[in-house]
N, C-alpha and C positions, 0 to 999 in steps of 0.2 A: 512452514511460516512461511507468509504471504507478505512482511514488511522487513527490514534492516533498520538498525537503528544507527546513526549517523551522527559521529562524536560532533560537539561543540564546546565553546568554551564557557558559552554565558552560561550561568548559574539557574537563571529559570529560565532556561526556554531548553527542548525539545529541537531535533531535528531527525525524521525519518525518511525511507524510502519506501514505497508500497505499490503493488501491482493488482493493477485495475482490469477494466478492459472499456473501449471506448465510449462508452455509454454511461459512465464515471455514475458506476452502484455505490461507490461509497461515500458520494455527497449528502444522499438520504440517510444512512444510517449515520453520518456525523452530525447532522443533524438531530435525528433522534436522542443522541445523546449526552447532545450539548457541547462538540468539541469544536472549537474556531480554529480553523486552520488558515494560515497564512500558504500560499501556493507558490514554488522555488519554481520548478522546471518541471517539465514532462517528456520522456522516451516513449514515440513509439515503434513497435517490432514491425518488420516488413513480412506478408504472408499471414497474419493475425491478427485478430484486435485486441490486443493484449496492450498495457502501457505500464512503464514506470513513472510513478510521478512524487516527486520531492515537496516535502511539508514542512513547515515550521508550525510549532504551538507552544503555549505556556505549559510549563513541564506539571500546573497541577492537573491537566487533560489526557495525560501521561497514560493513567490507570485505563481511562474510558477509552482512548484510542488503540489500545490494544482488545479492550473486549469488541470496539468495532472495527478490527481489524479479523477477529474471531468470525463476526457476524457478515464480515465479507466474503470470505473461505467460503463458508456455508450455501452464502447467497449463490456467487459463482458456480459452484460445483453442480445447483441446479439448473442455472439455464442452460436450454438444449445448446451443445455445441461445443462446450466447456468443462468437459470432463477430464483434459490432460491440463488445468489450470495449474496444480500442483507439481505436475510432472516438466511444464513450462518454467516455472519459477526455480525448481531443483536444476534445470538444463542451466537456466540464466547464471545461476551464484556459483556454478560447477567451475563454467566458462569465467568469473569473475576471477575465481581463485587461485584458478591456474593460470592468472595475464600474471 
């Protein structure tokens, strides 16, 4: 999984963090699905071109956001040099759980 749901107390809003690369491959996918996100924060990781991006959007887009995340995962895995994408995410999530 290349995204994490972040709890929010607003009833009509979703907040997520997802993992992308510095060429922002998710942007085109969001546009294709009609998902309008508001970008909140971005964290870059040293030594590679992966980043974690936090977004907020209307709850009505949640299903399409998840479909977009599946497309993003497949797209990044086919980009040369990014075969470790899922391993990188697993490593980061493990570090967060252990903290």
